[in-house]
Backbone as XML, in Angstrom:
<?xml version="1.0"?>
<chain id="A" units="angstrom">
  <residue number="1" name="MET">
    <atom name="N" x="54.721" y="-10.507" z="12.874"/>
    <atom name="CA" x="54.502" y="-9.834" z="14.124"/>
    <atom name="C" x="53.862" y="-8.490" z="13.831"/>
  </residue>
  <residue number="2" name="THR">
    <atom name="N" x="52.961" y="-8.056" z="14.690"/>
    <atom name="CA" x="52.320" y="-6.748" z="14.621"/>
    <atom name="C" x="52.640" y="-5.993" z="15.904"/>
  </residue>
  <residue number="3" name="VAL">
    <atom name="N" x="52.996" y="-4.720" z="15.761"/>
    <atom name="CA" x="53.273" y="-3.868" z="16.906"/>
    <atom name="C" x="52.290" y="-2.708" z="16.855"/>
  </residue>
  <residue number="4" name="GLU">
    <atom name="N" x="51.581" y="-2.482" z="17.957"/>
    <atom name="CA" x="50.603" y="-1.400" z="18.038"/>
    <atom name="C" x="50.887" y="-0.546" z="19.255"/>
  </residue>
  <residue number="5" name="SER">
    <atom name="N" x="50.776" y="0.772" z="19.068"/>
    <atom name="CA" x="50.901" y="1.672" z="20.214"/>
    <atom name="C" x="49.512" y="2.046" z="20.673"/>
  </residue>
  <residue number="6" name="GLY">
    <atom name="N" x="49.449" y="2.702" z="21.814"/>
    <atom name="CA" x="48.167" y="3.166" z="22.308"/>
    <atom name="C" x="47.579" y="4.209" z="21.372"/>
  </residue>
  <residue number="7" name="SER">
    <atom name="N" x="46.286" y="4.364" z="21.400"/>
    <atom name="CA" x="45.642" y="5.345" z="20.527"/>
    <atom name="C" x="44.831" y="6.366" z="21.315"/>
  </residue>
  <residue number="8" name="ASP">
    <atom name="N" x="44.964" y="6.361" z="22.626"/>
    <atom name="CA" x="44.227" y="7.310" z="23.438"/>
    <atom name="C" x="45.205" y="7.983" z="24.381"/>
  </residue>
  <residue number="9" name="PRO">
    <atom name="N" x="45.432" y="9.240" z="24.368"/>
    <atom name="CA" x="44.688" y="10.224" z="23.596"/>
    <atom name="C" x="45.129" y="10.224" z="22.133"/>
  </residue>
  <residue number="10" name="PRO">
    <atom name="N" x="44.296" y="10.742" z="21.231"/>
    <atom name="CA" x="44.570" y="10.644" z="19.801"/>
    <atom name="C" x="45.797" y="11.419" z="19.334"/>
  </residue>
  <residue number="11" name="TYR">
    <atom name="N" x="46.255" y="12.418" z="20.087"/>
    <atom name="CA" x="47.405" y="13.195" z="19.656"/>
    <atom name="C" x="48.718" y="12.666" z="20.204"/>
  </residue>
  <residue number="12" name="GLU">
    <atom name="N" x="48.699" y="11.495" z="20.779"/>
    <atom name="CA" x="49.917" y="10.845" z="21.257"/>
    <atom name="C" x="49.968" y="9.422" z="20.717"/>
  </residue>
  <residue number="13" name="PRO">
    <atom name="N" x="50.180" y="9.283" z="19.393"/>
    <atom name="CA" x="50.101" y="7.946" z="18.793"/>
    <atom name="C" x="51.145" y="6.958" z="19.282"/>
  </residue>
  <residue number="14" name="GLY">
    <atom name="N" x="52.254" y="7.433" z="19.869"/>
    <atom name="CA" x="53.271" y="6.518" z="20.357"/>
    <atom name="C" x="53.149" y="6.205" z="21.829"/>
  </residue>
  <residue number="15" name="ALA">
    <atom name="N" x="52.049" y="6.626" z="22.451"/>
    <atom name="CA" x="51.897" y="6.459" z="23.896"/>
    <atom name="C" x="51.617" y="5.008" z="24.278"/>
  </residue>
  <residue number="16" name="GLU">
    <atom name="N" x="51.857" y="4.728" z="25.545"/>
    <atom name="CA" x="51.526" y="3.420" z="26.106"/>
    <atom name="C" x="50.013" y="3.207" z="26.029"/>
  </residue>
  <residue number="17" name="PRO">
    <atom name="N" x="49.516" y="2.045" z="26.055"/>
    <atom name="CA" x="50.236" y="0.772" z="26.104"/>
    <atom name="C" x="50.605" y="0.286" z="24.700"/>
  </residue>
  <residue number="18" name="TRP">
    <atom name="N" x="51.734" y="-0.388" z="24.619"/>
    <atom name="CA" x="52.160" y="-1.018" z="23.380"/>
    <atom name="C" x="51.765" y="-2.489" z="23.415"/>
  </residue>
  <residue number="19" name="GLN">
    <atom name="N" x="51.460" y="-3.029" z="22.246"/>
    <atom name="CA" x="51.148" y="-4.454" z="22.139"/>
    <atom name="C" x="52.043" y="-5.061" z="21.070"/>
  </residue>
  <residue number="20" name="PHE">
    <atom name="N" x="52.597" y="-6.217" z="21.358"/>
    <atom name="CA" x="53.403" y="-6.969" z="20.414"/>
    <atom name="C" x="52.668" y="-8.282" z="20.188"/>
  </residue>
  <residue number="21" name="LEU">
    <atom name="N" x="52.175" y="-8.469" z="18.983"/>
    <atom name="CA" x="51.316" y="-9.602" z="18.700"/>
    <atom name="C" x="51.926" y="-10.496" z="17.621"/>
  </residue>
  <residue number="22" name="THR">
    <atom name="N" x="51.909" y="-11.784" z="17.878"/>
    <atom name="CA" x="52.369" y="-12.751" z="16.890"/>
    <atom name="C" x="51.706" y="-14.096" z="17.184"/>
  </residue>
  <residue number="23" name="THR">
    <atom name="N" x="51.578" y="-14.894" z="16.173"/>
    <atom name="CA" x="51.045" y="-16.254" z="16.373"/>
    <atom name="C" x="52.162" y="-17.237" z="16.699"/>
  </residue>
  <residue number="24" name="ASP">
    <atom name="N" x="53.410" y="-16.795" z="16.617"/>
    <atom name="CA" x="54.560" y="-17.633" z="16.917"/>
    <atom name="C" x="54.811" y="-17.597" z="18.429"/>
  </residue>
  <residue number="25" name="GLU">
    <atom name="N" x="54.500" y="-18.698" z="19.114"/>
    <atom name="CA" x="54.622" y="-18.731" z="20.579"/>
    <atom name="C" x="56.060" y="-18.549" z="21.059"/>
  </residue>
  <residue number="26" name="ALA">
    <atom name="N" x="57.023" y="-19.091" z="20.332"/>
    <atom name="CA" x="58.428" y="-18.931" z="20.725"/>
    <atom name="C" x="58.839" y="-17.462" z="20.624"/>
  </residue>
  <residue number="27" name="LEU">
    <atom name="N" x="58.387" y="-16.795" z="19.587"/>
    <atom name="CA" x="58.695" y="-15.383" z="19.429"/>
    <atom name="C" x="58.021" y="-14.557" z="20.524"/>
  </residue>
  <residue number="28" name="MET">
    <atom name="N" x="56.799" y="-14.903" z="20.887"/>
    <atom name="CA" x="56.110" y="-14.197" z="21.980"/>
    <atom name="C" x="56.877" y="-14.335" z="23.282"/>
  </residue>
  <residue number="29" name="ARG">
    <atom name="N" x="57.435" y="-15.512" z="23.568"/>
    <atom name="CA" x="58.233" y="-15.708" z="24.777"/>
    <atom name="C" x="59.492" y="-14.851" z="24.728"/>
  </residue>
  <residue number="30" name="ARG">
    <atom name="N" x="60.156" y="-14.810" z="23.572"/>
    <atom name="CA" x="61.355" y="-13.977" z="23.428"/>
    <atom name="C" x="61.024" y="-12.503" z="23.645"/>
  </residue>
  <residue number="31" name="ILE">
    <atom name="N" x="59.901" y="-12.061" z="23.098"/>
    <atom name="CA" x="59.482" y="-10.669" z="23.290"/>
    <atom name="C" x="59.215" y="-10.404" z="24.765"/>
  </residue>
  <residue number="32" name="GLY">
    <atom name="N" x="58.490" y="-11.313" z="25.407"/>
    <atom name="CA" x="58.202" y="-11.171" z="26.835"/>
    <atom name="C" x="59.462" y="-11.112" z="27.664"/>
  </residue>
  <residue number="33" name="ASP">
    <atom name="N" x="60.426" y="-11.971" z="27.350"/>
    <atom name="CA" x="61.705" y="-11.972" z="28.080"/>
    <atom name="C" x="62.458" y="-10.657" z="27.864"/>
  </residue>
  <residue number="34" name="ALA">
    <atom name="N" x="62.460" y="-10.161" z="26.620"/>
    <atom name="CA" x="63.185" y="-8.928" z="26.305"/>
    <atom name="C" x="62.568" y="-7.720" z="26.999"/>
  </residue>
  <residue number="35" name="LEU">
    <atom name="N" x="61.260" y="-7.747" z="27.189"/>
    <atom name="CA" x="60.569" y="-6.598" z="27.779"/>
    <atom name="C" x="60.327" y="-6.737" z="29.277"/>
  </residue>
  <residue number="36" name="ALA">
    <atom name="N" x="60.740" y="-7.847" z="29.865"/>
    <atom name="CA" x="60.439" y="-8.106" z="31.276"/>
    <atom name="C" x="60.927" y="-6.998" z="32.196"/>
  </residue>
  <residue number="37" name="ASP">
    <atom name="N" x="62.116" y="-6.479" z="31.970"/>
    <atom name="CA" x="62.691" y="-5.452" z="32.844"/>
    <atom name="C" x="62.671" y="-4.059" z="32.203"/>
  </residue>
  <residue number="38" name="PHE">
    <atom name="N" x="61.944" y="-3.911" z="31.103"/>
    <atom name="CA" x="61.919" y="-2.640" z="30.382"/>
    <atom name="C" x="61.106" y="-1.596" z="31.141"/>
  </residue>
  <residue number="39" name="ILE">
    <atom name="N" x="61.712" y="-0.436" z="31.348"/>
    <atom name="CA" x="61.017" y="0.690" z="31.970"/>
    <atom name="C" x="61.102" y="1.841" z="30.979"/>
  </residue>
  <residue number="40" name="PRO">
    <atom name="N" x="59.981" y="2.240" z="30.393"/>
    <atom name="CA" x="60.048" y="3.310" z="29.397"/>
    <atom name="C" x="60.434" y="4.646" z="30.027"/>
  </residue>
  <residue number="41" name="LEU">
    <atom name="N" x="61.192" y="5.414" z="29.286"/>
    <atom name="CA" x="61.565" y="6.750" z="29.727"/>
    <atom name="C" x="60.439" y="7.711" z="29.378"/>
  </residue>
  <residue number="42" name="PRO">
    <atom name="N" x="60.339" y="8.828" z="30.063"/>
    <atom name="CA" x="59.322" y="9.811" z="29.703"/>
    <atom name="C" x="59.526" y="10.288" z="28.270"/>
  </residue>
  <residue number="43" name="GLU">
    <atom name="N" x="58.437" y="10.612" z="27.605"/>
    <atom name="CA" x="58.490" y="11.087" z="26.237"/>
    <atom name="C" x="58.081" y="12.547" z="26.180"/>
  </residue>
  <residue number="44" name="ARG">
    <atom name="N" x="58.032" y="13.073" z="24.993"/>
    <atom name="CA" x="57.570" y="14.421" z="24.693"/>
    <atom name="C" x="58.394" y="15.453" z="25.461"/>
  </residue>
  <residue number="45" name="TRP">
    <atom name="N" x="57.794" y="16.536" z="25.943"/>
    <atom name="CA" x="58.531" y="17.610" z="26.606"/>
    <atom name="C" x="59.262" y="17.115" z="27.853"/>
  </residue>
  <residue number="46" name="THR">
    <atom name="N" x="58.607" y="16.309" z="28.645"/>
    <atom name="CA" x="59.244" y="15.815" z="29.866"/>
    <atom name="C" x="60.513" y="15.053" z="29.530"/>
  </residue>
  <residue number="47" name="GLY">
    <atom name="N" x="60.438" y="14.167" z="28.556"/>
    <atom name="CA" x="61.605" y="13.400" z="28.147"/>
    <atom name="C" x="62.713" y="14.268" z="27.577"/>
  </residue>
  <residue number="48" name="GLN">
    <atom name="N" x="62.326" y="15.265" z="26.771"/>
    <atom name="CA" x="63.322" y="16.173" z="26.205"/>
    <atom name="C" x="64.047" y="16.951" z="27.300"/>
  </residue>
  <residue number="49" name="PHE">
    <atom name="N" x="63.286" y="17.458" z="28.270"/>
    <atom name="CA" x="63.915" y="18.232" z="29.338"/>
    <atom name="C" x="64.784" y="17.350" z="30.239"/>
  </residue>
  <residue number="50" name="LEU">
    <atom name="N" x="64.369" y="16.130" z="30.499"/>
    <atom name="CA" x="65.224" y="15.225" z="31.278"/>
    <atom name="C" x="66.511" y="14.913" z="30.526"/>
  </residue>
  <residue number="51" name="ALA">
    <atom name="N" x="66.411" y="14.708" z="29.212"/>
    <atom name="CA" x="67.603" y="14.435" z="28.408"/>
    <atom name="C" x="68.516" y="15.662" z="28.364"/>
  </residue>
  <residue number="52" name="LEU">
    <atom name="N" x="67.938" y="16.847" z="28.238"/>
    <atom name="CA" x="68.729" y="18.079" z="28.250"/>
    <atom name="C" x="69.424" y="18.256" z="29.598"/>
  </residue>
  <residue number="53" name="HIS">
    <atom name="N" x="68.701" y="17.991" z="30.666"/>
    <atom name="CA" x="69.297" y="18.088" z="32.007"/>
    <atom name="C" x="70.479" y="17.120" z="32.122"/>
  </residue>
  <residue number="54" name="GLY">
    <atom name="N" x="70.293" y="15.900" z="31.654"/>
    <atom name="CA" x="71.378" y="14.923" z="31.693"/>
    <atom name="C" x="72.580" y="15.359" z="30.878"/>
  </residue>
  <residue number="55" name="ALA">
    <atom name="N" x="72.323" y="15.997" z="29.736"/>
    <atom name="CA" x="73.426" y="16.481" z="28.907"/>
    <atom name="C" x="74.184" y="17.604" z="29.599"/>
  </residue>
  <residue number="56" name="LEU">
    <atom name="N" x="73.458" y="18.492" z="30.245"/>
    <atom name="CA" x="74.095" y="19.636" z="30.890"/>
    <atom name="C" x="74.777" y="19.287" z="32.212"/>
  </residue>
  <residue number="57" name="THR">
    <atom name="N" x="74.222" y="18.338" z="32.943"/>
    <atom name="CA" x="74.769" y="18.039" z="34.271"/>
    <atom name="C" x="75.640" y="16.791" z="34.321"/>
  </residue>
  <residue number="58" name="GLU">
    <atom name="N" x="75.440" y="15.859" z="33.387"/>
    <atom name="CA" x="76.160" y="14.588" z="33.446"/>
    <atom name="C" x="77.008" y="14.309" z="32.210"/>
  </residue>
  <residue number="59" name="GLY">
    <atom name="N" x="76.983" y="15.224" z="31.244"/>
    <atom name="CA" x="77.774" y="15.018" z="30.028"/>
    <atom name="C" x="77.168" y="14.027" z="29.047"/>
  </residue>
  <residue number="60" name="ALA">
    <atom name="N" x="75.899" y="13.703" z="29.214"/>
    <atom name="CA" x="75.235" y="12.808" z="28.263"/>
    <atom name="C" x="75.072" y="13.520" z="26.922"/>
  </residue>
  <residue number="61" name="ALA">
    <atom name="N" x="74.722" y="12.776" z="25.901"/>
    <atom name="CA" x="74.517" y="13.369" z="24.574"/>
    <atom name="C" x="73.316" y="14.312" z="24.605"/>
  </residue>
  <residue number="62" name="MET">
    <atom name="N" x="73.434" y="15.398" z="23.849"/>
    <atom name="CA" x="72.313" y="16.325" z="23.719"/>
    <atom name="C" x="71.172" y="15.599" z="23.010"/>
  </residue>
  <residue number="63" name="PRO">
    <atom name="N" x="69.929" y="15.827" z="23.436"/>
    <atom name="CA" x="68.811" y="15.127" z="22.817"/>
    <atom name="C" x="68.545" y="15.588" z="21.387"/>
  </residue>
  <residue number="64" name="VAL">
    <atom name="N" x="68.865" y="16.830" z="21.080"/>
    <atom name="CA" x="68.671" y="17.387" z="19.744"/>
    <atom name="C" x="69.888" y="18.223" z="19.405"/>
  </residue>
  <residue number="65" name="SER">
    <atom name="N" x="70.442" y="17.986" z="18.244"/>
    <atom name="CA" x="71.605" y="18.760" z="17.821"/>
    <atom name="C" x="71.163" y="19.977" z="17.007"/>
  </residue>
  <residue number="66" name="THR">
    <atom name="N" x="72.093" y="20.881" z="16.770"/>
    <atom name="CA" x="71.764" y="22.018" z="15.919"/>
    <atom name="C" x="71.475" y="21.552" z="14.496"/>
  </residue>
  <residue number="67" name="ASP">
    <atom name="N" x="72.109" y="20.462" z="14.058"/>
    <atom name="CA" x="71.790" y="19.904" z="12.735"/>
    <atom name="C" x="70.357" y="19.378" z="12.700"/>
  </residue>
  <residue number="68" name="ASP">
    <atom name="N" x="69.927" y="18.725" z="13.782"/>
    <atom name="CA" x="68.542" y="18.249" z="13.862"/>
    <atom name="C" x="67.573" y="19.426" z="13.763"/>
  </residue>
  <residue number="69" name="ALA">
    <atom name="N" x="67.872" y="20.486" z="14.508"/>
    <atom name="CA" x="67.004" y="21.662" z="14.506"/>
    <atom name="C" x="66.961" y="22.293" z="13.119"/>
  </residue>
  <residue number="70" name="ARG">
    <atom name="N" x="68.106" y="22.403" z="12.472"/>
    <atom name="CA" x="68.147" y="22.989" z="11.134"/>
    <atom name="C" x="67.308" y="22.177" z="10.157"/>
  </residue>
  <residue number="71" name="ARG">
    <atom name="N" x="67.420" y="20.856" z="10.199"/>
    <atom name="CA" x="66.632" y="20.018" z="9.279"/>
    <atom name="C" x="65.134" y="20.182" z="9.529"/>
  </residue>
  <residue number="72" name="SER">
    <atom name="N" x="64.733" y="20.325" z="10.783"/>
    <atom name="CA" x="63.313" y="20.533" z="11.090"/>
    <atom name="C" x="62.823" y="21.858" z="10.524"/>
  </residue>
  <residue number="73" name="ILE">
    <atom name="N" x="63.600" y="22.920" z="10.737"/>
    <atom name="CA" x="63.217" y="24.232" z="10.215"/>
    <atom name="C" x="63.221" y="24.217" z="8.688"/>
  </residue>
  <residue number="74" name="GLU">
    <atom name="N" x="64.179" y="23.520" z="8.109"/>
    <atom name="CA" x="64.260" y="23.421" z="6.661"/>
    <atom name="C" x="63.038" y="22.696" z="6.085"/>
  </residue>
  <residue number="75" name="LEU">
    <atom name="N" x="62.580" y="21.661" z="6.765"/>
    <atom name="CA" x="61.394" y="20.934" z="6.311"/>
    <atom name="C" x="60.158" y="21.829" z="6.344"/>
  </residue>
  <residue number="76" name="VAL">
    <atom name="N" x="59.979" y="22.579" z="7.425"/>
    <atom name="CA" x="58.839" y="23.491" z="7.523"/>
    <atom name="C" x="58.960" y="24.597" z="6.471"/>
  </residue>
  <residue number="77" name="THR">
    <atom name="N" x="60.164" y="25.113" z="6.281"/>
    <atom name="CA" x="60.390" y="26.138" z="5.265"/>
    <atom name="C" x="60.012" y="25.615" z="3.878"/>
  </residue>
  <residue number="78" name="ALA">
    <atom name="N" x="60.414" y="24.395" z="3.576"/>
    <atom name="CA" x="60.076" y="23.796" z="2.281"/>
    <atom name="C" x="58.567" y="23.640" z="2.120"/>
  </residue>
  <residue number="79" name="ALA">
    <atom name="N" x="57.884" y="23.260" z="3.196"/>
    <atom name="CA" x="56.426" y="23.107" z="3.117"/>
    <atom name="C" x="55.765" y="24.450" z="2.805"/>
  </residue>
  <residue number="80" name="TYR">
    <atom name="N" x="56.188" y="25.515" z="3.492"/>
    <atom name="CA" x="55.636" y="26.849" z="3.221"/>
    <atom name="C" x="55.955" y="27.293" z="1.800"/>
  </residue>
  <residue number="81" name="ALA">
    <atom name="N" x="57.207" y="27.137" z="1.384"/>
    <atom name="CA" x="57.622" y="27.581" z="0.056"/>
    <atom name="C" x="56.888" y="26.810" z="-1.031"/>
  </residue>
  <residue number="82" name="SER">
    <atom name="N" x="56.765" y="25.508" z="-0.870"/>
    <atom name="CA" x="56.080" y="24.691" z="-1.856"/>
    <atom name="C" x="54.596" y="25.032" z="-1.925"/>
  </residue>
  <residue number="83" name="SER">
    <atom name="N" x="53.996" y="25.258" z="-0.755"/>
    <atom name="CA" x="52.584" y="25.636" z="-0.718"/>
    <atom name="C" x="52.353" y="26.956" z="-1.441"/>
  </residue>
  <residue number="84" name="LYS">
    <atom name="N" x="53.243" y="27.903" z="-1.230"/>
    <atom name="CA" x="53.097" y="29.230" z="-1.838"/>
    <atom name="C" x="53.339" y="29.193" z="-3.345"/>
  </residue>
  <residue number="85" name="SER">
    <atom name="N" x="54.340" y="28.422" z="-3.775"/>
    <atom name="CA" x="54.719" y="28.408" z="-5.188"/>
    <atom name="C" x="54.040" y="27.305" z="-5.995"/>
  </residue>
  <residue number="86" name="GLY">
    <atom name="N" x="53.595" y="26.253" z="-5.305"/>
    <atom name="CA" x="53.038" y="25.101" z="-6.014"/>
    <atom name="C" x="54.108" y="24.227" z="-6.648"/>
  </residue>
  <residue number="87" name="MET">
    <atom name="N" x="55.363" y="24.461" z="-6.294"/>
    <atom name="CA" x="56.484" y="23.731" z="-6.885"/>
    <atom name="C" x="57.233" y="22.943" z="-5.812"/>
  </residue>
  <residue number="88" name="PRO">
    <atom name="N" x="57.915" y="21.857" z="-6.220"/>
    <atom name="CA" x="58.748" y="21.126" z="-5.264"/>
    <atom name="C" x="59.924" y="21.987" z="-4.801"/>
  </residue>
  <residue number="89" name="VAL">
    <atom name="N" x="60.430" y="21.692" z="-3.627"/>
    <atom name="CA" x="61.584" y="22.404" z="-3.069"/>
    <atom name="C" x="62.699" y="21.385" z="-2.862"/>
  </residue>
  <residue number="90" name="ALA">
    <atom name="N" x="63.876" y="21.693" z="-3.390"/>
    <atom name="CA" x="65.026" y="20.795" z="-3.266"/>
    <atom name="C" x="65.750" y="21.056" z="-1.946"/>
  </residue>
  <residue number="91" name="PHE">
    <atom name="N" x="66.286" y="19.976" z="-1.362"/>
    <atom name="CA" x="67.091" y="20.079" z="-0.149"/>
    <atom name="C" x="68.549" y="19.894" z="-0.503"/>
  </residue>
  <residue number="92" name="PRO">
    <atom name="N" x="69.452" y="20.506" z="0.206"/>
    <atom name="CA" x="69.198" y="21.484" z="1.262"/>
    <atom name="C" x="68.754" y="22.811" z="0.652"/>
  </residue>
  <residue number="93" name="ILE">
    <atom name="N" x="68.053" y="23.597" z="1.441"/>
    <atom name="CA" x="67.634" y="24.917" z="0.988"/>
    <atom name="C" x="68.868" y="25.818" z="1.029"/>
  </residue>
  <residue number="94" name="ARG">
    <atom name="N" x="69.191" y="26.384" z="-0.106"/>
    <atom name="CA" x="70.411" y="27.194" z="-0.250"/>
    <atom name="C" x="70.149" y="28.658" z="0.097"/>
  </residue>
  <residue number="95" name="ARG">
    <atom name="N" x="71.213" y="29.376" z="0.357"/>
    <atom name="CA" x="71.157" y="30.780" z="0.751"/>
    <atom name="C" x="70.392" y="31.629" z="-0.264"/>
  </residue>
  <residue number="96" name="GLU">
    <atom name="N" x="70.443" y="31.297" z="-1.539"/>
    <atom name="CA" x="69.771" y="32.097" z="-2.559"/>
    <atom name="C" x="68.256" y="31.840" z="-2.643"/>
  </residue>
  <residue number="97" name="HIS">
    <atom name="N" x="67.757" y="30.841" z="-1.927"/>
    <atom name="CA" x="66.314" y="30.559" z="-1.924"/>
    <atom name="C" x="65.577" y="31.729" z="-1.269"/>
  </residue>
  <residue number="98" name="PRO">
    <atom name="N" x="64.434" y="32.157" z="-1.841"/>
    <atom name="CA" x="63.733" y="33.322" z="-1.285"/>
    <atom name="C" x="63.246" y="33.154" z="0.153"/>
  </residue>
  <residue number="99" name="PHE">
    <atom name="N" x="63.087" y="31.935" z="0.629"/>
    <atom name="CA" x="62.618" y="31.718" z="2.003"/>
    <atom name="C" x="63.771" y="31.413" z="2.967"/>
  </residue>
  <residue number="100" name="TYR">
    <atom name="N" x="65.006" y="31.477" z="2.486"/>
    <atom name="CA" x="66.152" y="31.114" z="3.329"/>
    <atom name="C" x="66.240" y="31.971" z="4.586"/>
  </residue>
  <residue number="101" name="GLU">
    <atom name="N" x="65.969" y="33.252" z="4.471"/>
    <atom name="CA" x="66.065" y="34.164" z="5.607"/>
    <atom name="C" x="64.786" y="34.236" z="6.430"/>
  </residue>
  <residue number="102" name="GLY">
    <atom name="N" x="63.716" y="33.582" z="5.988"/>
    <atom name="CA" x="62.466" y="33.595" z="6.747"/>
    <atom name="C" x="61.267" y="33.427" z="5.835"/>
  </residue>
  <residue number="103" name="TRP">
    <atom name="N" x="60.129" y="33.223" z="6.451"/>
    <atom name="CA" x="58.915" y="32.931" z="5.700"/>
    <atom name="C" x="58.093" y="34.178" z="5.384"/>
  </residue>
  <residue number="104" name="GLN">
    <atom name="N" x="58.313" y="35.247" z="6.151"/>
    <atom name="CA" x="57.538" y="36.469" z="5.968"/>
    <atom name="C" x="58.264" y="37.406" z="5.000"/>
  </residue>
  <residue number="105" name="PRO">
    <atom name="N" x="57.494" y="38.162" z="4.205"/>
    <atom name="CA" x="58.150" y="39.158" z="3.350"/>
    <atom name="C" x="58.831" y="40.222" z="4.215"/>
  </residue>
  <residue number="106" name="GLN">
    <atom name="N" x="59.890" y="40.804" z="3.694"/>
    <atom name="CA" x="60.583" y="41.861" z="4.407"/>
    <atom name="C" x="59.664" y="43.078" z="4.509"/>
  </residue>
  <residue number="107" name="ALA">
    <atom name="N" x="59.841" y="43.926" z="5.543"/>
    <atom name="CA" x="58.972" y="45.069" z="5.783"/>
    <atom name="C" x="58.874" y="45.983" z="4.572"/>
  </residue>
  <residue number="108" name="HIS">
    <atom name="N" x="60.000" y="46.149" z="3.848"/>
    <atom name="CA" x="59.959" y="47.041" z="2.679"/>
    <atom name="C" x="59.180" y="46.445" z="1.515"/>
  </residue>
  <residue number="109" name="GLU">
    <atom name="N" x="58.892" y="45.155" z="1.561"/>
    <atom name="CA" x="58.151" y="44.496" z="0.485"/>
    <atom name="C" x="56.660" y="44.425" z="0.791"/>
  </residue>
  <residue number="110" name="VAL">
    <atom name="N" x="56.245" y="44.755" z="2.008"/>
    <atom name="CA" x="54.839" y="44.654" z="2.395"/>
    <atom name="C" x="54.131" y="45.935" z="1.981"/>
  </residue>
  <residue number="111" name="PRO">
    <atom name="N" x="53.071" y="45.827" z="1.162"/>
    <atom name="CA" x="52.345" y="47.029" z="0.757"/>
    <atom name="C" x="51.840" y="47.788" z="1.982"/>
  </residue>
  <residue number="112" name="GLY">
    <atom name="N" x="52.078" y="49.092" z="1.991"/>
    <atom name="CA" x="51.591" y="49.937" z="3.089"/>
    <atom name="C" x="52.513" y="49.987" z="4.287"/>
  </residue>
  <residue number="113" name="ALA">
    <atom name="N" x="53.592" y="49.165" z="4.271"/>
    <atom name="CA" x="54.511" y="49.183" z="5.416"/>
    <atom name="C" x="55.416" y="50.402" z="5.298"/>
  </residue>
  <residue number="114" name="GLY">
    <atom name="N" x="55.705" y="51.023" z="6.420"/>
    <atom name="CA" x="56.538" y="52.213" z="6.418"/>
    <atom name="C" x="57.933" y="51.870" z="6.554"/>
  </residue>
</chain>
């Protein structure tokens, strides 16, 4: 089976329309039956805000946890640190890592900063 998402616009690779392709006719029928009543939820910012609203007003699960946010920031931090040093960065990033507190040098370390 092959699954393809829409490719237009180019910056939304997971956008509709989706295609599920197979040469197995029985599998195609099962896919069709499974998707017959499927209604996709909004994605991207709209979906995130609807999920956040549901969490705040209806007690649903938060769409992103603080652990999720930390891992995202840690990944970006590792990319910056690795780019600057040319070396791999081990996870998790520990407090003693030079980029742990941020990506920019401290004001006292910047030449010419007062």
